[in-house]
BAVEXTOR-448483 format. One line per 8 residues: number of its first residue (from 1); their letters; for each residue y, x, z of N, C-alpha, C. Coordinates in steps of 0.001 Angstrom, whole numbers, plus 524288, in hexadecimal, padded with zeros to 5 digits. Example, Ala and Ser with C-alpha at 12.3 -4.5 7.8 and 13.67 -1.06 7.14 Angstrom:
1) as) 7E9C6:83386:81E78:7EE6C:8300C:81E78:7F31C:83390:81E78  7F736:83232:81BA8:7FBDC:83566:81BE4:8001E:83264:81EBE
***
This chain:
1) flwktvhe) F5A52:2882F:A3E3A:F5832:28BB8:A3A3E:F5A2F:2914D:A3B03  F5F66:291EF:A3B79:F619B:2972C:A3C0C:F6003:299A7:A4138  F5FDE:2968A:A4562:F5E54:298A4:A4A7B:F58C2:29AC1:A4A3C  F553F:297C3:A47D4:F4FCE:29977:A4767:F4F53:29E2F:A43C7  F52B4:29E7D:A3FD7:F52A3:2A306:A3C5D:F542D:2A7F6:A3F57  F5854:2A799:A4262:F5A24:2AC14:A4574:F55F5:2ADD9:A4950  F533D:2AA1A:A4BAD:F4F61:2AB59:A4FBD:F49C9:2AB97:A4DA4  F494C:2ABCF:A4869:F442B:2AC3A:A45DB:F4070:2A7FC:A47CF
9) ghkigtyw) F427E:2A33D:A4807:F3F60:29EE6:A4A01:F3C94:29BC1:A45DC  F3D93:29CF1:A40E3:F3AF7:29A0F:A3CB2:F3563:29C19:A3BEF  F31DD:29888:A3AD4:F2C5F:29A07:A3A17:F2B81:29BBA:A3472  F2D65:2A05B:A3355:F2CED:2A294:A2E14:F2B7D:2A857:A2E8E  F29A3:2AA86:A2A41:F28C1:2B026:A29F5:F2570:2B269:A2E46  F2793:2B644:A30FA:F2494:2B92D:A34E3:F231B:2B5EC:A39A5  F2545:2B13A:A3A27:F23A5:2ADCE:A3E78:F1DC0:2ACF7:A3E48  F1BB3:2AC4D:A397E:F161E:2AB1A:A38DF:F12B2:2AFE5:A39AF
17) ekidsnpl) F150B:2B485:A398F:F121B:2B951:A3A66:F1026:2B9AE:A400A  F12E3:2B70B:A438E:F1184:2B73B:A4916:F0CEE:2B3AC:A4A70  F0B5D:2B064:A46D4:F073A:2AC97:A47DD:F0221:2AE84:A457A  EFE2E:2AF05:A48AA:EF925:2B127:A46EB:EF5ED:2ACE1:A444F  EF786:2AB81:A3FA1:EF4C1:2A778:A3CB2:EF5E8:2A841:A36EE  EF1E8:2A937:A33E4:EF2B4:2AA53:A2E58:EF5A3:2A609:A2B6A  EF450:2A0F9:A2C3E:EF735:29CE8:A296C:EFD07:29CF5:A2AA6  EFE70:29E42:A2F87:F03EE:29E5C:A30FA:F0692:2A361:A2F2F
25) tarmpctl) F03CE:2A7C8:A2FA4:F05F6:2ACC2:A2DDC:F071E:2AC8B:A2806  F043A:2A94F:A2542:F050F:2A8BE:A1F9F:F0A55:2A646:A1E66  F0CDC:2A40B:A2258:F11F8:2A1AE:A2176:F1661:2A5B4:A217E  F153D:2AA7C:A22FA:F1950:2AE74:A237C:F1BD9:2AFDC:A1E47  F18FA:2B09C:A1A16:F1B80:2B211:A1524:F1D85:2AD54:A1227  F20C2:2AE75:A0E3F:F2235:2AA78:A0A69:F1EE0:2AB9E:A05A2  F1AAE:2A8AE:A0512:F16F5:2A9CE:A00E5:F1948:2A8E1:9FB7F  F1CDB:2A528:9FB0C:F1F37:2A40C:9F5F8:F222B:2A8CC:9F3ED
33) cqapvesm) F252C:2AB43:9F75C:F284C:2AFD4:9F5D6:F256D:2B4F4:9F6AD  F20BD:2B49A:9F8E3:F1DA5:2B939:9FA3A:F209B:2BCCD:9FE00  F2395:2BA66:A017B:F2649:2BD54:A0594:F22B4:2BD9A:A0A52  F21B8:2C23B:A0C77:F1E15:2C2BB:A10DC:F1FCB:2BFD4:A15C1  F24F8:2BF22:A1660:F2704:2BC58:A1AF1:F2B1C:2B863:A1920  F2A45:2B37F:A1A93:F2E1B:2AF70:A194D:F3252:2AF7D:A1D8D  F35D8:2B324:A1D21:F3A0C:2B3B2:A20F5:F3E7A:2AFEC:A1FB0  F4226:2AF62:A2357:F46A4:2AC09:A224D:F49F0:2AE48:A1DE4
41) thilfecr) F4A48:2B36B:A1D98:F4D17:2B5E1:A1942:F4A96:2B46B:A1413  F4563:2B484:A13E1:F42A5:2B312:A0F17:F43C0:2AD66:A0DA9  F4372:2A9EC:A1180:F443F:2A45A:A1082:F49BB:2A34B:A0E71  F4DA7:2A59C:A10DF:F5316:2A467:A0F99:F5527:2A739:A0ACC  F52E1:2ABBF:A0973:F5537:2AEE2:A054C:F5183:2B085:A00E8  F4C75:2AF99:A0176:F48CB:2B1AF:9FD9B:F44D5:2ADBD:9FB8C  F4344:2AA05:9FEAF:F3EC6:2A6AD:9FD75:F3FAD:2A33C:9F8AA  F3BA1:2A2BA:9F580:F3BE9:29F79:9F0CB:F3AB0:299C2:9F1EC
49) asgqetaw) F3906:29897:9F6C0:F3790:2933A:9F815:F3BA2:2906F:9FB67  F3F52:29352:9FDA3:F430B:290F5:A014A:F47F0:28ECA:9FEAE  F4873:28FA8:9F99F:F4D1E:28DDA:9F6E2:F51EC:29119:9F815  F5120:295BC:9FA60:F5596:298E2:9FC15:F591D:29A9C:9F799  F56CE:29BBF:9F321:F59FD:29D9A:9EEC0:F5DEA:29971:9ED09  F5C0A:2949A:9EC7A:F5F81:29050:9EAF7:F6371:28F22:9EF41  F61AC:28F31:9F420:F652B:28E0C:9F885:F69A7:291F1:9F8C8  F6883:296F1:9F7EA:F6CAA:29ADA:9F80D:F7048:29A58:9F359
57) qvfnelwd) F6E3D:2987D:9EF02:F71A2:29774:9EA85:F759B:2933C:9EBDC  F73CA:28F15:9EE77:F774D:28AE0:9F01B:F7B58:28CFF:9F3F6  F7986:2900C:9F7B5:F7D20:29268:9FB85:F8161:29581:9F8B6  F7FD2:298CF:9F505:F839A:29C17:9F23F:F875F:298D6:9EF02  F855D:294B4:9EC86:F88BF:29148:9E96C:F8D05:28EE6:9ECD2  F8B7E:28D01:9F160:F8F49:28A85:9F4D9:F930D:28E89:9F725  F90F8:292F5:9F8C8:F9463:296DA:9FB2A:F9840:29913:9F73B  F96A5:2999D:9F25B:F9A25:29BB1:9EE56:F9F02:2984D:9EDB5
65) rtgktkpy) F9E92:2934B:9EEFF:FA313:28FCF:9EE8A:FA772:2914D:9F252  FA619:293F7:9F67F:FAA11:2956F:9FA5E:FAD64:299FF:9F88E  FAB4C:29D1D:9F4F1:FAE1A:2A1BD:9F331:FADEE:2A635:9F711  FAAD4:2A596:9FB2E:FAA62:2A9A6:9FF2D:FA5AC:2AD25:9FE15  FA60B:2B206:9FFD3:FA1AF:2B5A7:9FF4D:F9D41:2B3F9:A02E2  F9897:2B3F3:A00D3:F940E:2B25A:A03F1:F91F5:2B6FE:A0703  F9146:2B665:A0C18:F8ED5:2BA9B:A0F23:F8945:2BB92:A0D40  F876D:2C04A:A0DE9:F8206:2C188:A0C8A:F7E6E:2BEBF:A1062
73) itlgtvmg) F7AB0:2BBDD:A0E5A:F776C:2B88B:A11AE:F71FF:2BAE9:A1263  F7086:2BBB0:A1738:F6B52:2BD7C:A18B4:F6949:2B9D2:A1CEB  F6495:2BADE:A1ED2:F6292:2B7C1:A2328:F6616:2B864:A27F3  F6850:2BCF6:A289A:F6BEF:2BDCE:A2CED:F70BC:2BA5C:A2C85  F72B8:2B9A9:A27B8:F772C:2B631:A26DE:F75C9:2B0A3:A2861  F7114:2AF04:A26E7:F6F43:2A9BB:A2822:F6F07:2A8EF:A2E07  F6CB0:2AC99:A30C5:F6C0F:2AC04:A3669:F7146:2AC61:A394A  F74F8:2AF3F:A3714:F7A19:2AFC1:A398C:F7E51:2ACB7:A36C4
81) vglvqikd) F7CD7:2A86C:A3439:F808A:2A583:A30FE:F8544:2A3AA:A341C  F8488:2A28C:A3911:F88E1:2A0BE:A3C43:F8CF9:2A4E6:A3D49  F8BCB:2A9C0:A3BF4:F8F6F:2AE12:A3CC5:F9221:2AFC4:A37BB  F906F:2ADA0:A3354:F92AF:2AF28:A2E4A:F9853:2AD45:A2DF0  F9BB4:2B09E:A2C04:FA131:2AF42:A2B47:FA2E0:2B096:A25BC  FA58F:2ACEF:A2342:FA7C7:2ADD8:A1E17:FAD8F:2AF16:A1ED9  FAF47:2B37A:A1CA9:FB4AD:2B52C:A1D75:FB796:2B594:A1845  FBCBB:2B523:A1892:FBFF0:2B5B9:A13E2:FC14D:2BB7A:A1308
89) ergkivtg) FC4B5:2BC76:A0F3A:FC604:2C1D4:A0DCE:FC89E:2C4D2:A1244  FCB18:2C1FF:A15D6:FCDCB:2C47C:A1A3E:FCA4D:2C504:A1F0A  FC567:2C363:A1E79:FC1D1:2C3CD:A22DA:FC20F:2BF3F:A269D  FC4D0:2BB1C:A2517:FC543:2B680:A286D:FC0B2:2B2CE:A2764  FBE82:2B0A9:A2B8C:FBA11:2AD16:A2B02:FBBC6:2A80B:A2857  FB8F0:2A67E:A244C:FB9EE:2A194:A218D:FB64B:29D83:A23F4  FB86F:29A28:A273F:FB527:2969E:A2A57:FB1F7:292D9:A2704  FB468:2909C:A22F9:FB199:28CE1:A1FB7:FAD14:28F5E:A1CD3
97) atrlfril) FAE19:293D8:A1A5A:FAA05:29691:A1769:FA5BB:29892:A1B04  FA73F:29A57:A1FA6:FA35D:29C2D:A2370:F9FBB:297C0:A24FF  FA204:29353:A262A:F9ED7:28ED1:A27C4:F9B5E:28CF7:A2348  F9D7A:28CE3:A1E89:F9A66:28B3F:A1A04:F95D0:28EEB:A1922  F96C4:29402:A1980:F9289:297C6:A18B7:F8E27:296DB:A1C98  F8F8D:29607:A217D:F8B95:29525:A2580:F8873:29034:A2467  F8B24:28C1E:A229E:F8872:28737:A2162:F84D3:287ED:A1CB9  F86D9:28A29:A1875:F83B7:28AC5:A13BA:F7F00:28E4A:A14A2
105) lsetvyai) F7FC8:29290:A177A:F7B6E:2961E:A1876:F7748:2937E:A1BD6  F78F9:290C6:A1FE7:F7540:28E20:A235B:F7225:28A00:A2071  F74D1:286DD:A1D49:F7223:282B8:A1A65:F6E7F:28500:A1642  F7018:28946:A13D0:F6CDF:28BA4:A0FB9:F67C6:28DC3:A11E5  F6815:290D0:A160A:F6347:29324:A1828:F5FBB:28EFA:A1A87  F6208:28AF4:A1CDE:F5EC2:286DB:A1F27:F5C17:283B0:A1AE0  F5ED9:282C6:A1687:F5C6F:28003:A1222:F57E5:2832E:A0FE8  F589B:2884C:A0F80:F5462:28BB3:A0DA1:F4FB6:28B61:A114B
113) wlnrcdwr) F50BA:28B8A:A1653:F4C8B:28B2F:A1A35:F4996:285FF:A19C0  F4C70:281B8:A191C:F49EC:27C9A:A189D:F469A:27C58:A13AD  F4893:27E9C:A0F6C:F458D:27EB7:A0A93:F4077:281B6:A0B55  F40D7:2861D:A0E07:F3C30:2894C:A0F0E:F3836:2864A:A1240  F3A06:283B1:A1672:F3670:280CA:A19D6:F33FE:27C2D:A16F8  F371A:2799F:A13B2:F351B:27534:A10AE:F30B3:276F9:A0D17  F3178:27B81:A0A93:F2D79:27D71:A06F5:F28D7:27FC9:A09DA  F29ED:282F2:A0DB1:F25CF:285C9:A1075:F225C:28228:A13B2
121) igkgsdpa) F24BB:27E66:A1653:F21D8:27AF7:A19D5:F20C5:275A9:A1753  F24F2:27329:A1579:F245A:26DEA:A1354:F213E:26DAE:A0E4C  F2197:271CE:A0B24:F1EF8:271C1:A0611:F1A9E:275C6:A05AB  F1911:277D9:A0A29:F1488:27B4B:A0A4E:F14FB:2803A:A0720  F19B7:28228:A065D:F1AA4:28701:A0361:F189E:286AC:9FDCD  F18DF:281FE:9FB92:F170D:28131:9F638:F1B3A:28325:9F268  F1A09:28722:9EF39:F1DEB:28932:9EB86:F1FF5:28516:9E7BB  F1CD0:28113:9E6BD:F1E72:27CFD:9E31A:F226F:27944:9E584
129) kilpppev) F232E:279AE:9EAA4:F26A8:27609:9ED58:F2B8E:278A7:9EF81  F2CE3:27D23:9ED5B:F31C5:27FB4:9EEEB:F365D:27C54:9ED37  F3A2F:27BB5:9F09F:F3EA8:2785F:9EF80:F41A4:27A6A:9EABE  F42AB:27719:9E6D1:F4580:278DF:9E228:F4B34:27A0B:9E36E  F4D9F:27DA1:9E08B:F530A:27F2B:9E19D:F56EE:27AA7:9E209  F56BB:276A2:9DE92:F5A86:2725C:9DF29:F5A2C:26FA2:9E473  F556C:26F07:9E67C:F54CE:26C77:9EB8C:F56A1:27008:9EFF7  F55B8:2751E:9EF6D:F57BB:278D9:9F34A:F5DAC:2786E:9F386
137) rnrllrav) F6008:2784A:9EEF5:F65BD:277D6:9EE9E:F67A6:272CC:9F124  F6528:26E71:9EFC4:F66DA:26963:9F1CC:F6653:2690E:9F7B5  F621A:26B15:9F9CA:F614D:26ADC:9FF75:F658E:26DDE:A0257  F66DD:2726F:A0057:F6ADF:27593:A02E5:F7037:272FE:A0277  F717D:27101:9FDDF:F768C:26E75:9FD33:F7701:26998:A0096  F72B1:266BB:A012F:F72D3:2622D:A04A7:F740B:263D6:A0A3C  F719D:2680E:A0BF4:F728A:269F6:A1148:F783C:26B9D:A1202  F7A67:26E42:A0E1F:F7FD8:26FFA:A0E75:F8380:26B46:A0E93
145) nvrlrndr) F825B:2675D:A0B64:F85AD:262BA:A0B47:F8548:25F8A:A1046  F80D3:25FB3:A12DB:F805C:25D29:A17FA:F83F5:25FDC:A1BE0  F8427:26510:A1BAA:F87A4:267F5:A1F29:F8D58:26695:A1E0E  F8EB3:26630:A1913:F9404:264AB:A17A0:F9548:25F3E:A19BD  F91B6:25B9F:A18F0:F9290:2563F:A1AC5:F931A:2560F:A20B5  F8FCB:258EA:A236D:F9013:258FA:A2923:F953C:25B45:A2B0E  F9711:25F58:A286A:F9C20:2619D:A29D8:FA077:25D95:A2953  FA062:25AAF:A251A:FA470:256C3:A2437:FA427:25270:A2853
153) iltnhrsy) F9F68:250C9:A298B:F9EBC:24CBC:A2D8F:FA0CB:24EA1:A32D4  F9FD6:25394:A33FF:FA146:255B5:A391A:FA71C:256AF:A39C2  FAA39:255A2:A35B0:FAFE8:2560A:A3648:FB233:25120:A38B5  FAF02:24D1A:A3985:FB0DA:24813:A3B90:FB21C:24886:A4165  FB71B:248A2:A42A0:FB8B9:2493B:A4818:FB7A9:2444E:A4B44  FB799:23FD5:A48C1:FB66E:23B06:A4BA1:FB0DD:23B1A:A4DBD  FAD56:23D34:A4AAB:FA7D5:23D50:A4C3F:FA68A:241F4:A4FBB  FA8F6:2466A:A4EB2:FA753:24B3A:A5155:FAB73:24DA0:A54E6
161) gkkalnrk) FB01B:24B53:A54EB:FB420:24D19:A5886:FB54A:252E6:A580A  FB53F:255A3:A5C75:FB67A:25B31:A5C84:FB24C:25E84:A59DE  FADAA:25C43:A591C:FA96B:25F2F:A56A5:FA99A:25EDF:A50AB  FAD3A:25BC9:A4E9F:FADA3:25B29:A48F1:FAF1C:26058:A4663  FAD23:2611A:A419F:FAE83:265D1:A3EB2:FB41C:26580:A3CBF  FB6A2:269EB:A3C7B:FBBE3:26A2C:A3A62:FBBC1:2693C:A3483  FBEFA:2659F:A32B0:FBF00:2643E:A2D22:FC027:268FC:A29B9  FC3DF:26C24:A2B4E:FC551:270AA:A2822:FC0E6:274A9:A27D4
169) lvertwyt) FBDD5:27514:A2C04:FB95C:278A6:A2BE6:FB55C:276D0:A27E8  FB46C:271B9:A27BB:FB0C2:26F8A:A23F1:FB2C6:2706B:A1E6A  FB7CD:26FAC:A1D98:FBA14:2708B:A186F:FB991:27644:A16CE  FBACC:279D0:A1A5C:FBA74:27F66:A1919:FB4D1:28116:A1814  FB12E:27E82:A1AB5:FABAD:27FDE:A1A07:FA9AA:27E45:A14B3  FAADA:27984:A130A:FA823:27736:A0E94:FAB31:276E6:A0978  FB060:276FB:A09AF:FB360:275A8:A0503:FB1EE:278EE:A003F  FB14B:27DFE:A00E9:FB070:2816C:9FC62:FAB44:2806E:9F99D
177) vldeapss) FA779:27E0D:9FC44:FA25D:27D41:9F9D1:FA177:277A3:9F81C  FA53C:27434:9F8FB:FA49E:26EC6:9F75B:FA4A1:26E5C:9F16C  FA141:26B00:9EF56:FA12D:26A25:9E9B1:FA663:267F0:9E7CD  FA8E6:264F2:9EB33:FADB6:26245:9E9AC:FB294:265B0:9EA21  FB222:26A3A:9EC88:FB6B5:26D85:9ED8F:FB9A2:26F35:9E89F  FB6F0:270E6:9E46B:FB9C9:272B7:9DFC7:FBD31:26E89:9DD3D  FBBEB:26992:9DE07:FBEE3:26564:9DB7C:FC424:2646D:9DE18  FC4D0:26667:9E2E2:FC9A7:265A6:9E5E3:FCAE4:25FE5:9E6B3
185) alppdwat) FC6DD:25C95:9E668:FC7AF:256F5:9E6F6:FC62E:254F6:9EC5C  FC4C1:25877:9EFD9:FC322:256CE:9F50C:FC7CE:254EF:9F83D  FC753:25073:9FAD6:FCB87:24EAA:9FE46:FCBEC:25235:A030A  FD06B:25271:A0582:FD11F:25600:A09F4:FCDA9:254CB:A0EA5  FCB9E:25003:A0EEA:FC85E:24E97:A136A:FC287:24EB4:A1230  FC0F5:251BC:A0E41:FBB78:251A6:A0CA1:FB7C2:25345:A1105  FB97C:2569B:A147F:FB60A:2588A:A18A0:FB4D8:25466:A1CB8  FB875:250CE:A1D8C:FB7C3:24CD9:A219F:FB690:24773:A1F7E
193) nmgvlvgv) FB7DB:24681:A1A9B:FB705:2415E:A1837:FB1AC:24133:A159D  FADEF:23EA0:A182A:FA8A3:23E77:A1611:FA836:23B1D:A112B  FAC67:23862:A0FD3:FAC70:23561:A0B03:FAD48:238C4:A063D  FAEE4:23D98:A0714:FAF9E:24153:A02CD:FAA78:2442D:A01DC  FA886:243D5:9FD13:FA381:24639:9FBCC:FA442:24BE7:9FA23  FA20B:24F6B:9FD28:FA22A:254F5:9FBD0:F9CAE:2572B:9FC85  F9BA1:25B7C:9F9E8:F9671:25DCF:9FA5D:F9679:26381:9F8C5  F9227:26619:9F9D6:F9173:26B9D:9F888:F8CB6:26C1B:9F504
201) grvrrppg) F8D82:26DF7:9F03D:F8926:26E65:9EC98:F879E:26907:9EA8F  F8498:268FB:9E68E:F82C2:2640F:9E460:F7CF2:26396:9E558  F7B62:25FC8:9E880:F75D5:25EDC:9E978:F73A6:25C13:9E4B8  F7044:25EB0:9E1EC:F6E41:25CA5:9DCFC:F69AB:258FB:9DDE1  F69D5:25483:9DB5F:F659A:250C5:9DBE0:F6118:25252:9D853  F5C42:251C1:9DA19:F57CF:25300:9D6BF:F578D:24F42:9D22B  F5556:250EE:9CDC2:F5544:24DAE:9C919:F5167:2492E:9C970  F5264:2453E:9C61D:F4EAA:240FE:9C559:F4D87:23DB8:9CA1F
209) rnr) F48A9:23BF8:9CA77:F4731:23841:9CE84:F4701:23AB5:9D3F0  F476D:23FE5:9D442:F4755:2427A:9D956:F4CA3:24273:9DC07  F5081:23FF8:9D99D:F55B4:23FF3:9DBED:F55BF:23CB1:9E0DF
***
């Protein structure tokens, strides 16, 4: 996703301007928002159909738990996410917070992109089928929790040997945003012991028979 974004490989916006066909050229704007060009900037930061507003709210909620200042986020930040560094008051790079920021930003923008594609392609751009905010929230939190789970699994030296993740790196990355962190009840081996249940955010179940 990020590679194609950097190299303008996604079939959005001005891509359709190059094709001499009215039905295809009609795909260039975002008709719902009345934006003349459905650019990646529009999708990630402006569109009313991509769930971006809710997704960024979730991002901010999680990042606020770290107590660190959030860098100003633009499309350039997204494309250069691997270069972003979070530093402390002395200018020293905070490895855990830096890694967390990169993970959260990557998962957030990709979730927004998937929401857009689901609505634009899968649901025929039907305004009545825009993903509701609770589902946008749940999808993003599920993705973040998958990353957390994978990090914990990858600390297993028996399975991954020298390629295993460092336990302390995983702890520094995730501890501040864990739901269980404020209780101070986490065992010291929570990062490596998959029997310990930890999570980020609360994935809310839909009401009634749709659960």
